[in-house]
PyMOL Python script that loads the backbone (N, CA, C, O; Angstrom):
from pymol import cmd

cmd.read_pdbstr("""\
ATOM      1  N   MET A   1     -48.222 -21.004 -33.505  1.00  0.00           N
ATOM      2  CA  MET A   1     -48.950 -22.427 -33.004  1.00  0.00           C
ATOM      3  C   MET A   1     -48.154 -23.090 -31.844  1.00  0.00           C
ATOM      4  O   MET A   1     -47.058 -23.529 -32.195  1.00  0.00           O
ATOM      5  N   ASN A   2     -48.476 -23.251 -30.540  1.00  0.00           N
ATOM      6  CA  ASN A   2     -47.491 -24.060 -29.703  1.00  0.00           C
ATOM      7  C   ASN A   2     -47.746 -25.518 -29.680  1.00  0.00           C
ATOM      8  O   ASN A   2     -48.790 -26.017 -30.101  1.00  0.00           O
ATOM      9  N   SER A   3     -46.958 -26.052 -29.277  1.00  0.00           N
ATOM     10  CA  SER A   3     -47.031 -27.441 -29.157  1.00  0.00           C
ATOM     11  C   SER A   3     -48.354 -28.320 -28.255  1.00  0.00           C
ATOM     12  O   SER A   3     -48.688 -29.470 -28.540  1.00  0.00           O
ATOM     13  N   ASP A   4     -48.977 -27.499 -27.145  1.00  0.00           N
ATOM     14  CA  ASP A   4     -49.905 -27.812 -26.570  1.00  0.00           C
ATOM     15  C   ASP A   4     -51.257 -28.000 -27.469  1.00  0.00           C
ATOM     16  O   ASP A   4     -51.922 -29.029 -27.593  1.00  0.00           O
ATOM     17  N   LYS A   5     -51.458 -26.834 -28.008  1.00  0.00           N
ATOM     18  CA  LYS A   5     -52.518 -26.613 -28.960  1.00  0.00           C
ATOM     19  C   LYS A   5     -52.463 -27.631 -30.145  1.00  0.00           C
ATOM     20  O   LYS A   5     -53.499 -28.166 -30.539  1.00  0.00           O
ATOM     21  N   ILE A   6     -51.219 -27.902 -30.725  1.00  0.00           N
ATOM     22  CA  ILE A   6     -51.189 -28.980 -31.825  1.00  0.00           C
ATOM     23  C   ILE A   6     -51.601 -30.368 -31.203  1.00  0.00           C
ATOM     24  O   ILE A   6     -52.387 -31.111 -31.790  1.00  0.00           O
ATOM     25  N   GLU A   7     -51.093 -30.652 -30.112  1.00  0.00           N
ATOM     26  CA  GLU A   7     -51.261 -31.810 -29.425  1.00  0.00           C
ATOM     27  C   GLU A   7     -52.548 -32.028 -29.129  1.00  0.00           C
ATOM     28  O   GLU A   7     -52.933 -33.186 -29.288  1.00  0.00           O
ATOM     29  N   GLY A   8     -53.384 -31.172 -28.712  1.00  0.00           N
ATOM     30  CA  GLY A   8     -54.781 -31.033 -28.335  1.00  0.00           C
ATOM     31  C   GLY A   8     -55.679 -31.114 -29.547  1.00  0.00           C
ATOM     32  O   GLY A   8     -56.672 -31.841 -29.507  1.00  0.00           O
ATOM     33  N   VAL A   9     -55.341 -30.303 -30.780  1.00  0.00           N
ATOM     34  CA  VAL A   9     -56.123 -30.631 -31.704  1.00  0.00           C
ATOM     35  C   VAL A   9     -56.032 -32.205 -32.395  1.00  0.00           C
ATOM     36  O   VAL A   9     -56.991 -32.835 -32.841  1.00  0.00           O
ATOM     37  N   MET A  10     -54.608 -32.650 -32.353  1.00  0.00           N
ATOM     38  CA  MET A  10     -54.651 -34.347 -32.732  1.00  0.00           C
ATOM     39  C   MET A  10     -55.186 -35.111 -31.909  1.00  0.00           C
ATOM     40  O   MET A  10     -55.840 -36.070 -32.320  1.00  0.00           O
ATOM     41  N   ASP A  11     -55.023 -34.852 -30.478  1.00  0.00           N
ATOM     42  CA  ASP A  11     -56.158 -35.869 -29.640  1.00  0.00           C
ATOM     43  C   ASP A  11     -57.535 -35.685 -29.895  1.00  0.00           C
ATOM     44  O   ASP A  11     -58.311 -36.626 -29.731  1.00  0.00           O
ATOM     45  N   LYS A  12     -57.966 -34.457 -30.319  1.00  0.00           N
ATOM     46  CA  LYS A  12     -59.520 -34.222 -30.819  1.00  0.00           C
ATOM     47  C   LYS A  12     -59.671 -35.022 -31.815  1.00  0.00           C
ATOM     48  O   LYS A  12     -60.606 -35.810 -31.672  1.00  0.00           O
ATOM     49  N   VAL A  13     -58.928 -35.126 -33.033  1.00  0.00           N
ATOM     50  CA  VAL A  13     -59.158 -35.833 -34.025  1.00  0.00           C
ATOM     51  C   VAL A  13     -59.152 -37.302 -33.665  1.00  0.00           C
ATOM     52  O   VAL A  13     -60.167 -37.994 -33.584  1.00  0.00           O
ATOM     53  N   VAL A  14     -57.942 -37.703 -33.462  1.00  0.00           N
ATOM     54  CA  VAL A  14     -57.838 -39.291 -32.914  1.00  0.00           C
ATOM     55  C   VAL A  14     -59.186 -39.648 -32.048  1.00  0.00           C
ATOM     56  O   VAL A  14     -59.859 -40.620 -32.388  1.00  0.00           O
ATOM     57  N   GLY A  15     -59.540 -38.902 -31.002  1.00  0.00           N
ATOM     58  CA  GLY A  15     -60.532 -39.529 -30.126  1.00  0.00           C
ATOM     59  C   GLY A  15     -62.045 -39.360 -30.967  1.00  0.00           C
ATOM     60  O   GLY A  15     -62.816 -40.318 -30.906  1.00  0.00           O
ATOM     61  N   LYS A  16     -62.374 -38.374 -31.595  1.00  0.00           N
ATOM     62  CA  LYS A  16     -63.299 -38.367 -32.600  1.00  0.00           C
ATOM     63  C   LYS A  16     -63.607 -39.692 -33.572  1.00  0.00           C
ATOM     64  O   LYS A  16     -64.664 -40.251 -33.865  1.00  0.00           O
ATOM     65  N   THR A  17     -62.084 -39.973 -33.979  1.00  0.00           N
ATOM     66  CA  THR A  17     -62.083 -41.334 -34.861  1.00  0.00           C
ATOM     67  C   THR A  17     -62.691 -42.476 -34.020  1.00  0.00           C
ATOM     68  O   THR A  17     -63.701 -43.122 -34.300  1.00  0.00           O
ATOM     69  N   GLN A  18     -61.890 -42.611 -32.929  1.00  0.00           N
ATOM     70  CA  GLN A  18     -62.129 -43.628 -31.876  1.00  0.00           C
ATOM     71  C   GLN A  18     -63.660 -43.619 -31.682  1.00  0.00           C
ATOM     72  O   GLN A  18     -64.252 -44.691 -31.807  1.00  0.00           O
ATOM     73  N   GLU A  19     -64.205 -42.731 -31.449  1.00  0.00           N
ATOM     74  CA  GLU A  19     -65.828 -42.510 -30.903  1.00  0.00           C
ATOM     75  C   GLU A  19     -66.653 -42.903 -32.111  1.00  0.00           C
ATOM     76  O   GLU A  19     -67.765 -43.402 -31.943  1.00  0.00           O
ATOM     77  N   VAL A  20     -66.139 -42.694 -33.364  1.00  0.00           N
ATOM     78  CA  VAL A  20     -66.762 -43.039 -34.591  1.00  0.00           C
ATOM     79  C   VAL A  20     -66.846 -44.530 -34.981  1.00  0.00           C
ATOM     80  O   VAL A  20     -67.865 -45.001 -35.485  1.00  0.00           O
ATOM     81  N   ALA A  21     -65.729 -45.260 -34.728  1.00  0.00           N
ATOM     82  CA  ALA A  21     -65.418 -46.357 -34.794  1.00  0.00           C
ATOM     83  C   ALA A  21     -66.041 -47.129 -33.784  1.00  0.00           C
ATOM     84  O   ALA A  21     -66.627 -48.191 -33.995  1.00  0.00           O
ATOM     85  N   GLY A  22     -65.912 -46.607 -32.739  1.00  0.00           N
ATOM     86  CA  GLY A  22     -66.871 -47.399 -31.628  1.00  0.00           C
ATOM     87  C   GLY A  22     -68.186 -47.673 -31.809  1.00  0.00           C
ATOM     88  O   GLY A  22     -68.695 -48.758 -31.531  1.00  0.00           O
ATOM     89  N   ASN A  23     -68.920 -46.479 -32.389  1.00  0.00           N
ATOM     90  CA  ASN A  23     -70.319 -45.979 -32.916  1.00  0.00           C
ATOM     91  C   ASN A  23     -70.426 -47.384 -34.058  1.00  0.00           C
ATOM     92  O   ASN A  23     -71.261 -48.286 -33.986  1.00  0.00           O
ATOM     93  N   VAL A  24     -69.660 -47.288 -34.776  1.00  0.00           N
ATOM     94  CA  VAL A  24     -69.908 -48.355 -36.055  1.00  0.00           C
ATOM     95  C   VAL A  24     -69.781 -49.673 -35.646  1.00  0.00           C
ATOM     96  O   VAL A  24     -70.401 -50.525 -36.283  1.00  0.00           O
ATOM     97  N   THR A  25     -69.038 -50.031 -34.624  1.00  0.00           N
ATOM     98  CA  THR A  25     -68.732 -51.514 -34.307  1.00  0.00           C
ATOM     99  C   THR A  25     -69.757 -51.878 -33.262  1.00  0.00           C
ATOM    100  O   THR A  25     -70.164 -53.024 -33.068  1.00  0.00           O
ATOM    101  N   GLY A  26     -70.187 -50.657 -32.521  1.00  0.00           N
ATOM    102  CA  GLY A  26     -71.068 -51.139 -31.230  1.00  0.00           C
ATOM    103  C   GLY A  26     -70.221 -51.356 -29.861  1.00  0.00           C
ATOM    104  O   GLY A  26     -70.665 -51.801 -28.803  1.00  0.00           O
ATOM    105  N   ASP A  27     -68.782 -50.901 -30.161  1.00  0.00           N
ATOM    106  CA  ASP A  27     -68.114 -51.091 -29.031  1.00  0.00           C
ATOM    107  C   ASP A  27     -67.827 -50.109 -27.977  1.00  0.00           C
ATOM    108  O   ASP A  27     -66.894 -49.328 -28.161  1.00  0.00           O
ATOM    109  N   GLU A  28     -68.584 -50.046 -26.788  1.00  0.00           N
ATOM    110  CA  GLU A  28     -69.028 -49.105 -26.237  1.00  0.00           C
ATOM    111  C   GLU A  28     -67.777 -48.647 -25.178  1.00  0.00           C
ATOM    112  O   GLU A  28     -67.794 -47.517 -24.692  1.00  0.00           O
ATOM    113  N   ARG A  29     -66.894 -49.431 -24.918  1.00  0.00           N
ATOM    114  CA  ARG A  29     -65.460 -49.054 -24.618  1.00  0.00           C
ATOM    115  C   ARG A  29     -65.027 -48.096 -25.488  1.00  0.00           C
ATOM    116  O   ARG A  29     -64.886 -46.951 -25.059  1.00  0.00           O
ATOM    117  N   LEU A  30     -64.777 -48.359 -26.684  1.00  0.00           N
ATOM    118  CA  LEU A  30     -63.989 -47.706 -27.649  1.00  0.00           C
ATOM    119  C   LEU A  30     -64.601 -46.334 -27.833  1.00  0.00           C
ATOM    120  O   LEU A  30     -63.827 -45.377 -27.818  1.00  0.00           O
ATOM    121  N   GLN A  31     -66.017 -46.102 -28.023  1.00  0.00           N
ATOM    122  CA  GLN A  31     -66.901 -45.067 -27.712  1.00  0.00           C
ATOM    123  C   GLN A  31     -66.400 -44.107 -26.370  1.00  0.00           C
ATOM    124  O   GLN A  31     -66.194 -42.903 -26.517  1.00  0.00           O
ATOM    125  N   ALA A  32     -66.270 -44.640 -25.348  1.00  0.00           N
ATOM    126  CA  ALA A  32     -65.835 -44.129 -24.072  1.00  0.00           C
ATOM    127  C   ALA A  32     -64.151 -43.384 -24.323  1.00  0.00           C
ATOM    128  O   ALA A  32     -63.847 -42.192 -24.368  1.00  0.00           O
ATOM    129  N   GLU A  33     -63.546 -44.238 -24.414  1.00  0.00           N
ATOM    130  CA  GLU A  33     -62.196 -43.917 -24.794  1.00  0.00           C
ATOM    131  C   GLU A  33     -61.943 -42.840 -25.948  1.00  0.00           C
ATOM    132  O   GLU A  33     -60.955 -42.106 -25.944  1.00  0.00           O
ATOM    133  N   GLY A  34     -62.784 -42.820 -26.788  1.00  0.00           N
ATOM    134  CA  GLY A  34     -62.823 -41.868 -27.894  1.00  0.00           C
ATOM    135  C   GLY A  34     -63.297 -40.491 -27.127  1.00  0.00           C
ATOM    136  O   GLY A  34     -62.624 -39.460 -27.137  1.00  0.00           O
ATOM    137  N   ASN A  35     -64.519 -40.635 -26.485  1.00  0.00           N
ATOM    138  CA  ASN A  35     -65.018 -39.389 -26.188  1.00  0.00           C
ATOM    139  C   ASN A  35     -63.857 -38.589 -25.150  1.00  0.00           C
ATOM    140  O   ASN A  35     -63.680 -37.374 -25.228  1.00  0.00           O
ATOM    141  N   ALA A  36     -63.165 -39.398 -24.256  1.00  0.00           N
ATOM    142  CA  ALA A  36     -62.502 -39.156 -23.070  1.00  0.00           C
ATOM    143  C   ALA A  36     -61.377 -38.317 -23.962  1.00  0.00           C
ATOM    144  O   ALA A  36     -61.097 -37.122 -23.858  1.00  0.00           O
ATOM    145  N   ARG A  37     -60.886 -39.182 -24.757  1.00  0.00           N
ATOM    146  CA  ARG A  37     -59.640 -38.211 -25.589  1.00  0.00           C
ATOM    147  C   ARG A  37     -59.921 -37.212 -26.257  1.00  0.00           C
ATOM    148  O   ARG A  37     -59.103 -36.299 -26.368  1.00  0.00           O
ATOM    149  N   TYR A  38     -61.302 -37.163 -26.927  1.00  0.00           N
ATOM    150  CA  TYR A  38     -61.579 -35.781 -27.413  1.00  0.00           C
ATOM    151  C   TYR A  38     -61.890 -34.778 -26.394  1.00  0.00           C
ATOM    152  O   TYR A  38     -61.717 -33.612 -26.748  1.00  0.00           O
ATOM    153  N   VAL A  39     -62.263 -34.955 -25.345  1.00  0.00           N
ATOM    154  CA  VAL A  39     -62.397 -33.872 -24.418  1.00  0.00           C
ATOM    155  C   VAL A  39     -61.221 -33.506 -23.608  1.00  0.00           C
ATOM    156  O   VAL A  39     -61.161 -32.375 -23.124  1.00  0.00           O
ATOM    157  N   THR A  40     -60.211 -34.430 -23.406  1.00  0.00           N
ATOM    158  CA  THR A  40     -58.842 -34.086 -23.046  1.00  0.00           C
ATOM    159  C   THR A  40     -58.390 -33.297 -24.222  1.00  0.00           C
ATOM    160  O   THR A  40     -58.166 -32.110 -23.987  1.00  0.00           O
ATOM    161  N   GLY A  41     -58.194 -33.749 -25.544  1.00  0.00           N
ATOM    162  CA  GLY A  41     -57.649 -32.947 -26.463  1.00  0.00           C
ATOM    163  C   GLY A  41     -58.268 -31.491 -26.350  1.00  0.00           C
ATOM    164  O   GLY A  41     -57.460 -30.575 -26.200  1.00  0.00           O
ATOM    165  N   ALA A  42     -59.652 -31.175 -26.407  1.00  0.00           N
ATOM    166  CA  ALA A  42     -60.157 -30.158 -26.292  1.00  0.00           C
ATOM    167  C   ALA A  42     -59.515 -29.255 -25.245  1.00  0.00           C
ATOM    168  O   ALA A  42     -59.157 -28.149 -25.652  1.00  0.00           O
ATOM    169  N   ILE A  43     -59.314 -29.545 -23.979  1.00  0.00           N
ATOM    170  CA  ILE A  43     -59.168 -28.798 -22.737  1.00  0.00           C
ATOM    171  C   ILE A  43     -57.527 -28.700 -23.021  1.00  0.00           C
ATOM    172  O   ILE A  43     -56.986 -27.634 -22.729  1.00  0.00           O
ATOM    173  N   GLN A  44     -56.742 -29.741 -23.563  1.00  0.00           N
ATOM    174  CA  GLN A  44     -55.318 -29.071 -24.068  1.00  0.00           C
ATOM    175  C   GLN A  44     -55.161 -28.174 -24.881  1.00  0.00           C
ATOM    176  O   GLN A  44     -54.175 -27.453 -24.728  1.00  0.00           O
ATOM    177  N   GLU A  45     -56.162 -27.898 -26.114  1.00  0.00           N
ATOM    178  CA  GLU A  45     -56.086 -26.916 -26.884  1.00  0.00           C
ATOM    179  C   GLU A  45     -56.348 -25.785 -26.542  1.00  0.00           C
ATOM    180  O   GLU A  45     -55.832 -24.827 -27.118  1.00  0.00           O
ATOM    181  N   LYS A  46     -57.483 -25.592 -25.204  1.00  0.00           N
ATOM    182  CA  LYS A  46     -57.649 -24.343 -24.822  1.00  0.00           C
ATOM    183  C   LYS A  46     -56.600 -23.775 -24.122  1.00  0.00           C
ATOM    184  O   LYS A  46     -56.380 -22.565 -24.179  1.00  0.00           O
ATOM    185  N   TYR A  47     -55.701 -24.811 -23.238  1.00  0.00           N
ATOM    186  CA  TYR A  47     -54.635 -24.482 -22.447  1.00  0.00           C
ATOM    187  C   TYR A  47     -53.629 -23.873 -23.449  1.00  0.00           C
ATOM    188  O   TYR A  47     -52.892 -23.048 -22.909  1.00  0.00           O
ATOM    189  N   GLY A  48     -53.409 -24.058 -24.735  1.00  0.00           N
ATOM    190  CA  GLY A  48     -52.460 -23.941 -25.623  1.00  0.00           C
ATOM    191  C   GLY A  48     -52.743 -22.566 -25.949  1.00  0.00           C
ATOM    192  O   GLY A  48     -51.881 -21.701 -25.791  1.00  0.00           O
ATOM    193  N   ASP A  49     -54.051 -22.271 -26.455  1.00  0.00           N
ATOM    194  CA  ASP A  49     -54.763 -21.016 -26.401  1.00  0.00           C
ATOM    195  C   ASP A  49     -54.383 -19.906 -25.554  1.00  0.00           C
ATOM    196  O   ASP A  49     -53.965 -18.809 -25.924  1.00  0.00           O
ATOM    197  N   ALA A  50     -54.594 -20.354 -24.269  1.00  0.00           N
ATOM    198  CA  ALA A  50     -54.264 -19.626 -23.005  1.00  0.00           C
ATOM    199  C   ALA A  50     -52.770 -19.327 -22.769  1.00  0.00           C
ATOM    200  O   ALA A  50     -52.457 -18.279 -22.203  1.00  0.00           O
ATOM    201  N   LEU A  51     -51.936 -20.112 -23.136  1.00  0.00           N
ATOM    202  CA  LEU A  51     -50.677 -19.838 -23.079  1.00  0.00           C
ATOM    203  C   LEU A  51     -50.203 -18.597 -24.081  1.00  0.00           C
ATOM    204  O   LEU A  51     -49.697 -17.524 -23.756  1.00  0.00           O
ATOM    205  N   GLY A  52     -50.536 -19.099 -25.415  1.00  0.00           N
ATOM    206  CA  GLY A  52     -50.210 -18.072 -26.452  1.00  0.00           C
ATOM    207  C   GLY A  52     -50.899 -16.638 -26.148  1.00  0.00           C
ATOM    208  O   GLY A  52     -50.251 -15.682 -26.573  1.00  0.00           O
ATOM    209  N   CYS A  53     -52.030 -16.358 -25.525  1.00  0.00           N
ATOM    210  CA  CYS A  53     -52.547 -15.104 -25.167  1.00  0.00           C
ATOM    211  C   CYS A  53     -51.686 -14.580 -24.194  1.00  0.00           C
ATOM    212  O   CYS A  53     -51.472 -13.368 -24.183  1.00  0.00           O
ATOM    213  N   VAL A  54     -51.074 -15.453 -23.236  1.00  0.00           N
ATOM    214  CA  VAL A  54     -50.489 -14.740 -22.191  1.00  0.00           C
ATOM    215  C   VAL A  54     -49.036 -14.227 -22.728  1.00  0.00           C
ATOM    216  O   VAL A  54     -48.575 -13.118 -22.460  1.00  0.00           O
ATOM    217  N   SER A  55     -48.432 -15.149 -23.477  1.00  0.00           N
ATOM    218  CA  SER A  55     -47.035 -14.944 -23.961  1.00  0.00           C
ATOM    219  C   SER A  55     -47.186 -13.529 -24.944  1.00  0.00           C
ATOM    220  O   SER A  55     -46.406 -12.590 -24.786  1.00  0.00           O
ATOM    221  N   ASP A  56     -48.151 -13.499 -25.851  1.00  0.00           N
ATOM    222  CA  ASP A  56     -48.482 -12.097 -26.422  1.00  0.00           C
ATOM    223  C   ASP A  56     -48.767 -11.015 -25.535  1.00  0.00           C
ATOM    224  O   ASP A  56     -48.150  -9.989 -25.820  1.00  0.00           O
ATOM    225  N   LEU A  57     -49.442 -10.950 -24.645  1.00  0.00           N
ATOM    226  CA  LEU A  57     -49.597  -9.960 -23.565  1.00  0.00           C
ATOM    227  C   LEU A  57     -48.169  -9.826 -22.877  1.00  0.00           C
ATOM    228  O   LEU A  57     -47.855  -8.655 -22.662  1.00  0.00           O
ATOM    229  N   VAL A  58     -47.381 -10.638 -22.547  1.00  0.00           N
ATOM    230  CA  VAL A  58     -46.239 -10.310 -21.851  1.00  0.00           C
ATOM    231  C   VAL A  58     -45.381  -9.312 -22.973  1.00  0.00           C
ATOM    232  O   VAL A  58     -45.030  -8.145 -22.802  1.00  0.00           O
ATOM    233  N   LYS A  59     -45.180 -10.157 -24.133  1.00  0.00           N
ATOM    234  CA  LYS A  59     -44.406  -9.397 -25.239  1.00  0.00           C
ATOM    235  C   LYS A  59     -44.733  -8.169 -25.512  1.00  0.00           C
ATOM    236  O   LYS A  59     -43.863  -7.348 -25.799  1.00  0.00           O
ATOM    237  N   LYS A  60     -46.276  -7.793 -25.458  1.00  0.00           N
ATOM    238  CA  LYS A  60     -46.744  -6.496 -25.992  1.00  0.00           C
ATOM    239  C   LYS A  60     -46.511  -5.437 -24.725  1.00  0.00           C
ATOM    240  O   LYS A  60     -45.836  -4.409 -24.786  1.00  0.00           O
ATOM    241  N   LYS A  61     -47.158  -5.886 -23.681  1.00  0.00           N
ATOM    242  CA  LYS A  61     -47.309  -4.902 -22.503  1.00  0.00           C
ATOM    243  C   LYS A  61     -46.526  -5.582 -21.437  1.00  0.00           C
ATOM    244  O   LYS A  61     -47.146  -6.263 -20.620  1.00  0.00           O
ATOM    245  N   PRO A  62     -44.904  -5.448 -21.332  1.00  0.00           N
ATOM    246  CA  PRO A  62     -44.486  -5.988 -20.053  1.00  0.00           C
ATOM    247  C   PRO A  62     -44.733  -5.275 -18.891  1.00  0.00           C
ATOM    248  O   PRO A  62     -44.832  -5.919 -17.846  1.00  0.00           O
ATOM    249  N   LEU A  63     -44.847  -4.123 -18.871  1.00  0.00           N
ATOM    250  CA  LEU A  63     -45.284  -3.486 -17.562  1.00  0.00           C
ATOM    251  C   LEU A  63     -46.550  -3.630 -16.812  1.00  0.00           C
ATOM    252  O   LEU A  63     -46.686  -3.680 -15.589  1.00  0.00           O
ATOM    253  N   THR A  64     -47.572  -3.695 -17.854  1.00  0.00           N
ATOM    254  CA  THR A  64     -48.766  -4.167 -17.343  1.00  0.00           C
ATOM    255  C   THR A  64     -48.999  -5.456 -16.983  1.00  0.00           C
ATOM    256  O   THR A  64     -49.895  -5.726 -16.183  1.00  0.00           O
ATOM    257  N   THR A  65     -48.083  -6.551 -17.629  1.00  0.00           N
ATOM    258  CA  THR A  65     -48.095  -7.634 -17.044  1.00  0.00           C
ATOM    259  C   THR A  65     -47.487  -7.810 -15.550  1.00  0.00           C
ATOM    260  O   THR A  65     -47.947  -8.624 -14.750  1.00  0.00           O
ATOM    261  N   VAL A  66     -46.368  -6.926 -15.264  1.00  0.00           N
ATOM    262  CA  VAL A  66     -45.741  -6.896 -13.773  1.00  0.00           C
ATOM    263  C   VAL A  66     -46.717  -6.404 -13.014  1.00  0.00           C
ATOM    264  O   VAL A  66     -46.978  -6.927 -11.931  1.00  0.00           O
ATOM    265  N   ALA A  67     -47.407  -5.300 -13.491  1.00  0.00           N
ATOM    266  CA  ALA A  67     -48.539  -4.605 -12.518  1.00  0.00           C
ATOM    267  C   ALA A  67     -49.338  -5.838 -12.048  1.00  0.00           C
ATOM    268  O   ALA A  67     -49.331  -6.127 -10.851  1.00  0.00           O
ATOM    269  N   ILE A  68     -49.972  -6.518 -12.872  1.00  0.00           N
ATOM    270  CA  ILE A  68     -51.153  -7.441 -12.939  1.00  0.00           C
ATOM    271  C   ILE A  68     -50.636  -8.573 -12.052  1.00  0.00           C
ATOM    272  O   ILE A  68     -51.390  -9.029 -11.192  1.00  0.00           O
ATOM    273  N   PHE A  69     -49.510  -9.013 -12.190  1.00  0.00           N
ATOM    274  CA  PHE A  69     -48.602  -9.851 -11.351  1.00  0.00           C
ATOM    275  C   PHE A  69     -48.340  -9.447  -9.867  1.00  0.00           C
ATOM    276  O   PHE A  69     -48.158 -10.236  -8.940  1.00  0.00           O
ATOM    277  N   ALA A  70     -48.350  -8.137  -9.802  1.00  0.00           N
ATOM    278  CA  ALA A  70     -47.988  -7.733  -8.406  1.00  0.00           C
ATOM    279  C   ALA A  70     -49.241  -7.434  -7.707  1.00  0.00           C
ATOM    280  O   ALA A  70     -49.241  -7.528  -6.480  1.00  0.00           O
ATOM    281  N   GLY A  71     -50.547  -7.007  -8.462  1.00  0.00           N
ATOM    282  CA  GLY A  71     -51.801  -6.967  -7.805  1.00  0.00           C
ATOM    283  C   GLY A  71     -52.192  -8.326  -7.449  1.00  0.00           C
ATOM    284  O   GLY A  71     -52.578  -8.367  -6.281  1.00  0.00           O
ATOM    285  N   VAL A  72     -52.222  -9.241  -7.933  1.00  0.00           N
ATOM    286  CA  VAL A  72     -52.471 -10.697  -7.709  1.00  0.00           C
ATOM    287  C   VAL A  72     -51.857 -11.210  -6.518  1.00  0.00           C
ATOM    288  O   VAL A  72     -52.469 -11.739  -5.590  1.00  0.00           O
ATOM    289  N   SER A  73     -50.385 -10.997  -6.600  1.00  0.00           N
ATOM    290  CA  SER A  73     -49.565 -11.370  -5.534  1.00  0.00           C
ATOM    291  C   SER A  73     -50.087 -10.423  -4.218  1.00  0.00           C
ATOM    292  O   SER A  73     -50.177 -10.902  -3.087  1.00  0.00           O
ATOM    293  N   LEU A  74     -50.282  -9.584  -4.407  1.00  0.00           N
ATOM    294  CA  LEU A  74     -50.704  -8.666  -2.977  1.00  0.00           C
ATOM    295  C   LEU A  74     -51.961  -9.008  -2.646  1.00  0.00           C
ATOM    296  O   LEU A  74     -52.318  -8.965  -1.468  1.00  0.00           O
ATOM    297  N   LEU A  75     -52.796  -9.395  -3.642  1.00  0.00           N
ATOM    298  CA  LEU A  75     -54.268  -9.625  -3.075  1.00  0.00           C
ATOM    299  C   LEU A  75     -54.263 -11.259  -2.330  1.00  0.00           C
ATOM    300  O   LEU A  75     -55.084 -11.637  -1.494  1.00  0.00           O
ATOM    301  N   ALA A  76     -53.102 -12.085  -2.890  1.00  0.00           N
ATOM    302  CA  ALA A  76     -53.007 -13.583  -2.233  1.00  0.00           C
ATOM    303  C   ALA A  76     -52.438 -13.390  -1.104  1.00  0.00           C
ATOM    304  O   ALA A  76     -52.804 -14.073  -0.148  1.00  0.00           O
ATOM    305  N   GLY A  77     -51.594 -12.591  -0.975  1.00  0.00           N
ATOM    306  CA  GLY A  77     -50.832 -12.264   0.412  1.00  0.00           C
ATOM    307  C   GLY A  77     -51.631 -11.826   1.053  1.00  0.00           C
ATOM    308  O   GLY A  77     -51.663 -12.510   2.076  1.00  0.00           O
ATOM    309  N   LEU A  78     -52.583 -10.810   1.115  1.00  0.00           N
ATOM    310  CA  LEU A  78     -53.536 -10.708   2.042  1.00  0.00           C
ATOM    311  C   LEU A  78     -54.609 -11.427   2.672  1.00  0.00           C
ATOM    312  O   LEU A  78     -54.955 -11.434   3.853  1.00  0.00           O
ATOM    313  N   LEU A  79     -55.177 -12.168   1.446  1.00  0.00           N
ATOM    314  CA  LEU A  79     -56.153 -13.279   1.861  1.00  0.00           C
ATOM    315  C   LEU A  79     -55.211 -14.447   2.735  1.00  0.00           C
ATOM    316  O   LEU A  79     -55.657 -14.945   3.769  1.00  0.00           O
ATOM    317  N   LEU A  80     -53.917 -14.796   2.208  1.00  0.00           N
ATOM    318  CA  LEU A  80     -53.606 -15.804   3.055  1.00  0.00           C
ATOM    319  C   LEU A  80     -53.035 -15.383   4.464  1.00  0.00           C
ATOM    320  O   LEU A  80     -52.772 -16.283   5.262  1.00  0.00           O
ATOM    321  N   ARG A  81     -52.853 -14.212   4.775  1.00  0.00           N
ATOM    322  CA  ARG A  81     -52.313 -13.752   6.045  1.00  0.00           C
ATOM    323  C   ARG A  81     -53.530 -13.693   6.981  1.00  0.00           C
ATOM    324  O   ARG A  81     -53.369 -13.787   8.197  1.00  0.00           O
ATOM    325  N   ARG A  82     -54.912 -13.517   6.357  1.00  0.00           N
ATOM    326  CA  ARG A  82     -56.102 -13.788   7.281  1.00  0.00           C
ATOM    327  C   ARG A  82     -56.288 -15.023   8.146  1.00  0.00           C
ATOM    328  O   ARG A  82     -56.967 -15.086   9.171  1.00  0.00           O
ATOM    329  N   ARG A  83     -55.520 -16.081   7.529  1.00  0.00           N
ATOM    330  CA  ARG A  83     -55.836 -17.386   8.046  1.00  0.00           C
ATOM    331  C   ARG A  83     -55.138 -17.632   9.216  1.00  0.00           C
ATOM    332  O   ARG A  83     -55.280 -18.702   9.807  1.00  0.00           O
TER     333      ARG A  83
END
""", "prot")
cmd.dss("prot")
cmd.show_as("cartoon", "prot")
cmd.util.cbc("prot")
cmd.orient("prot")
């Protein structure tokens, strides 16, 4: 588990706690901050998952990774050349 995923999970927990505290106290600002922090944590957690998947792919299939990168680079070059 990488640090981005861990930080994302922690932000989700803290955000949900803030949101619940805002609901209990009726503080709309605290609710909004908690909701925003929860969403940010969820995005960061997914980013950490994606990094882990890419890292695993590079370790397991380095030649496939190079081929994919070369194909994407070629496509980007062709698209940018047309402008």
